[in-house]
MITIDREN-705307 format. One line per field, with one value per residue (C-alpha): residue number from 1; residue in three letters; x, y, z. Coordinates in Angstrom, 3 decimals, always signed. Example, Ala and Ser with C-alpha at 12.3 -4.5 7.8 and 13.67 -1.06 7.14 Angstrom:
<sites>
num	1; 2 .
residuo	ALA; SER .
east	+12.300; +13.670 .
north	-4.500; -1.060 .
up	+7.800; +7.140 .
</sites>
This chain:
<sites>
num	1; 2; 3; 4; 5; 6; 7; 8; 9; 10; 11; 12; 13; 14; 15; 16; 17; 18; 19; 20; 21; 22; 23; 24; 25; 26; 27; 28; 29; 30; 31; 32; 33; 34; 35; 36; 37; 38; 39; 40; 41; 42; 43; 44; 45; 46; 47; 48; 49; 50; 51; 52; 53; 54; 55; 56; 57; 58; 59; 60; 61; 62; 63; 64; 65; 66; 67; 68; 69; 70; 71; 72; 73; 74; 75; 76; 77; 78; 79; 80; 81; 82; 83; 84; 85; 86; 87; 88; 89; 90; 91; 92; 93; 94; 95; 96; 97; 98; 99; 100; 101; 102; 103; 104; 105; 106; 107; 108; 109; 110; 111; 112; 113; 114; 115; 116; 117; 118; 119; 120; 121; 122; 123; 124; 125; 126; 127; 128; 129; 130; 131; 132; 133; 134; 135; 136; 137; 138; 139; 140; 141; 142; 143; 144; 145; 146; 147; 148; 149; 150; 151; 152; 153; 154; 155; 156; 157; 158; 159; 160; 161; 162; 163; 164; 165; 166; 167; 168; 169; 170; 171; 172; 173; 174; 175; 176; 177; 178; 179; 180; 181; 182; 183; 184; 185; 186; 187; 188; 189; 190; 191; 192; 193; 194; 195; 196; 197; 198; 199; 200; 201; 202; 203; 204; 205; 206; 207; 208; 209; 210 .
residuo	MET; ASN; ASP; GLY; TYR; ARG; PRO; ALA; ARG; ILE; PRO; ALA; THR; ARG; SER; ALA; LEU; GLY; TYR; ILE; ARG; ASP; THR; LEU; THR; ASP; GLN; ASN; ASP; ASP; THR; ASP; ALA; ALA; LEU; ALA; MET; ARG; THR; LEU; ARG; GLY; ASP; ASP; ASP; ALA; PHE; ALA; ARG; LEU; MET; SER; ARG; HIS; LYS; GLY; TRP; VAL; TYR; GLN; PHE; VAL; ARG; ARG; TYR; VAL; GLY; ASN; PRO; ALA; ASP; SER; TYR; ASP; VAL; LEU; GLN; ASP; THR; PHE; PHE; ALA; ALA; TRP; ARG; ALA; LEU; SER; ARG; TYR; GLU; THR; ASP; ARG; PRO; PHE; ALA; PHE; TRP; LEU; ARG; ARG; ILE; ALA; LEU; ASN; LYS; CYS; ARG; ASP; ARG; SER; ARG; ARG; GLU; ILE; VAL; ARG; ARG; LEU; ILE; GLY; GLY; GLY; GLY; GLY; GLY; ASP; ASP; GLY; ASP; ALA; ALA; ASP; VAL; ILE; ASP; PRO; ALA; PRO; ASP; PRO; SER; MET; LEU; ALA; GLU; SER; GLY; GLN; GLU; LEU; ARG; ARG; LEU; GLU; ALA; GLN; ILE; ASN; LYS; LEU; PRO; ARG; SER; LEU; LYS; GLU; PRO; LEU; LEU; LEU; THR; ALA; LEU; GLU; GLY; LEU; SER; GLN; GLN; GLN; ALA; GLY; GLU; LEU; LEU; GLY; VAL; SER; ALA; LYS; ALA; ILE; GLU; ALA; ARG; ILE; TYR; ARG; ALA; ARG; LYS; ALA; LEU; PHE; HIS; ILE; ARG; GLU .
east	+0.000; +1.372; +0.950; +2.770; +6.178; +9.113; +12.649; +15.371; +16.985; +20.726; +22.238; +23.073; +26.614; +27.517; +27.584; +25.399; +28.462; +29.972; +26.731; +26.419; +30.082; +29.796; +26.561; +28.092; +31.186; +29.051; +27.230; +30.475; +32.381; +31.575; +33.068; +36.115; +38.230; +37.103; +37.773; +41.223; +42.055; +40.797; +42.975; +46.022; +45.169; +45.309; +41.698; +42.009; +38.229; +38.092; +40.372; +38.370; +35.299; +37.173; +38.122; +34.577; +33.233; +35.625; +36.805; +33.978; +34.686; +38.462; +38.287; +36.186; +38.637; +41.643; +39.991; +39.199; +42.804; +44.496; +42.006; +42.726; +40.528; +43.209; +45.799; +43.160; +42.704; +46.458; +46.521; +43.498; +45.348; +48.484; +46.385; +44.894; +48.184; +49.862; +46.977; +47.341; +51.073; +50.619; +47.568; +49.488; +49.965; +46.252; +44.875; +41.460; +40.113; +40.317; +38.035; +39.410; +38.208; +40.263; +43.385; +42.741; +42.147; +45.570; +47.167; +45.219; +46.312; +49.964; +49.648; +48.124; +51.063; +53.504; +51.853; +52.031; +55.740; +56.406; +54.438; +56.617; +59.753; +58.331; +57.360; +60.734; +62.659; +60.436; +60.922; +57.261; +57.818; +58.535; +57.203; +59.454; +57.033; +57.235; +53.570; +52.350; +48.870; +50.138; +50.968; +47.782; +46.383; +43.270; +39.805; +37.879; +35.964; +33.013; +30.841; +30.544; +29.034; +25.643; +25.303; +25.747; +28.691; +30.216; +30.072; +31.619; +34.437; +35.067; +35.218; +37.592; +39.854; +39.943; +40.698; +43.572; +45.195; +45.450; +48.649; +48.581; +48.326; +45.015; +43.693; +43.811; +41.780; +39.148; +38.849; +38.596; +35.943; +33.875; +33.892; +34.693; +32.499; +35.115; +34.903; +37.683; +38.859; +39.003; +40.793; +43.289; +44.016; +44.524; +46.864; +48.640; +47.551; +45.035; +41.381; +42.030; +44.707; +42.253; +39.672; +42.201; +43.334; +39.767; +39.139; +42.271; +41.351; +37.874; +39.295; +41.811; +39.044; +37.034; +39.917; +40.508; +36.855; +36.708 .
north	+0.000; +3.419; +5.840; +8.695; +8.013; +8.147; +7.367; +9.854; +9.044; +8.567; +10.311; +7.814; +9.174; +8.155; +4.878; +4.561; +4.509; +7.543; +9.494; +8.770; +9.666; +12.977; +13.879; +13.243; +15.235; +18.222; +18.098; +17.947; +20.527; +23.322; +21.715; +23.289; +20.306; +20.500; +24.237; +23.690; +21.086; +23.358; +26.169; +23.897; +23.242; +26.982; +28.057; +31.450; +31.825; +28.733; +30.303; +33.535; +31.481; +29.945; +33.411; +34.687; +31.702; +31.907; +35.514; +36.547; +34.159; +34.412; +38.192; +37.877; +35.389; +37.580; +40.753; +39.088; +37.989; +41.165; +43.750; +46.396; +46.446; +47.892; +45.340; +42.634; +43.291; +43.002; +39.687; +38.528; +39.189; +37.482; +34.472; +33.938; +34.600; +31.994; +29.582; +30.038; +29.355; +26.289; +24.876; +21.908; +20.729; +20.862; +17.376; +17.285; +14.662; +17.210; +20.277; +23.260; +25.640; +23.785; +24.016; +27.695; +28.539; +27.116; +29.424; +32.412; +31.574; +31.448; +34.793; +36.330; +35.039; +36.432; +39.822; +39.797; +38.974; +41.822; +44.170; +43.228; +44.039; +47.387; +48.356; +47.362; +49.229; +52.255; +52.188; +51.397; +47.867; +48.097; +44.648; +41.668; +38.761; +38.570; +37.753; +38.927; +39.529; +42.354; +44.620; +44.393; +47.682; +48.928; +48.291; +51.068; +53.683; +51.844; +54.967; +54.423; +50.974; +49.647; +48.442; +44.784; +45.680; +47.655; +44.672; +42.403; +44.872; +45.185; +41.416; +41.127; +43.829; +41.970; +38.681; +40.402; +41.021; +37.302; +35.347; +33.621; +30.174; +31.189; +33.551; +31.132; +28.286; +30.767; +32.434; +29.138; +27.614; +30.488; +32.796; +30.506; +27.631; +24.868; +21.918; +21.394; +18.447; +20.552; +23.395; +20.917; +19.532; +23.029; +24.052; +20.723; +19.912; +17.554; +18.368; +18.087; +20.788; +22.998; +22.512; +23.517; +26.573; +27.723; +27.484; +29.530; +32.049; +32.622; +32.952; +35.526; +37.414; +37.608; +39.428; +41.669; +42.771; +43.570 .
up	+0.000; -0.939; +1.987; +0.256; +1.846; -0.531; +0.674; -0.163; -3.499; -3.598; -6.646; -9.367; -9.677; -6.116; -4.324; -1.221; +1.020; -0.679; -0.401; +3.330; +3.947; +2.088; +3.869; +7.289; +6.304; +5.313; +8.659; +10.676; +8.626; +11.073; +14.179; +15.795; +14.795; +11.177; +11.032; +12.522; +9.884; +7.119; +8.493; +8.297; +4.662; +3.974; +4.492; +6.213; +6.414; +8.622; +11.227; +11.049; +11.979; +14.906; +16.119; +15.760; +17.673; +20.620; +20.922; +23.261; +26.100; +25.592; +26.020; +29.167; +30.651; +29.786; +31.116; +34.419; +34.721; +33.475; +34.750; +32.110; +28.946; +26.651; +27.726; +27.491; +23.773; +23.275; +25.110; +23.096; +19.846; +21.174; +22.132; +18.686; +16.942; +19.145; +18.511; +14.752; +14.921; +17.133; +15.380; +13.991; +17.595; +18.405; +19.079; +17.425; +19.825; +22.664; +23.027; +21.132; +23.872; +26.486; +24.306; +23.553; +27.224; +28.090; +25.501; +26.845; +30.389; +29.334; +27.543; +30.679; +32.685; +30.122; +30.339; +34.138; +34.062; +31.616; +33.857; +36.816; +34.820; +33.680; +37.233; +38.642; +35.949; +36.435; +40.212; +40.948; +42.238; +45.977; +46.828; +47.370; +47.073; +43.280; +42.704; +39.315; +40.686; +42.885; +39.951; +37.899; +36.670; +38.480; +37.099; +35.299; +37.307; +38.888; +38.716; +34.955; +35.389; +36.431; +40.003; +39.068; +36.907; +39.758; +42.066; +39.441; +38.855; +42.564; +42.855; +39.894; +41.349; +44.643; +42.877; +41.083; +44.481; +45.138; +44.412; +41.040; +42.625; +44.241; +41.589; +38.670; +40.244; +41.439; +38.019; +36.184; +38.454; +39.839; +36.798; +33.852; +34.978; +34.802; +37.158; +39.675; +37.584; +34.406; +36.178; +37.572; +34.114; +32.772; +35.591; +35.892; +39.444; +41.037; +41.587; +45.328; +45.057; +43.182; +45.948; +48.591; +46.655; +46.086; +49.832; +50.548; +47.837; +49.273; +52.749; +51.485; +49.654; +52.842; +54.560; +51.515; +51.459; +55.170 .
</sites>
């Protein structure tokens, strides 16, 4: 009995297996891994799509770490340039965002080290503990922000006063939404160490905010 249903016709010029393979390839061509592979084959538009897809959250992560919007844009550009140069080392079976966040984190650290050198050469250093977080530029004027934005900026400024070993786990879990396990993988420590550092970071923040 004909109920009106007609199966999709496979083009005569293709085998059934070839048609299925090409259809699946078309559907998966927009994944991060596929775009990365296309970039390596010389497709500049593919990398532009990767940048467009990820630049928003990368900028937010960098700004929370660095604290200064102008410097954050510089670090953002450095991050994507470094990612483009290192793309051949990206393992496509791992999340691209995880790989890119590691690059962004390293660029933030590089910027903090350069800031320390500039402050010391310029005579503005004074401290002897060597923590990069102690020389971060201040956040923008809170009076220009909405009340919720003011509170977030105040929190970010306070987080920037923490030592790097405490600041990074707190940023990655509380503000970036990573699990303790994921943050540990990114920072090269155990999830238990991340838990302990988050506890110490929150305790330190409590004293900073008093």
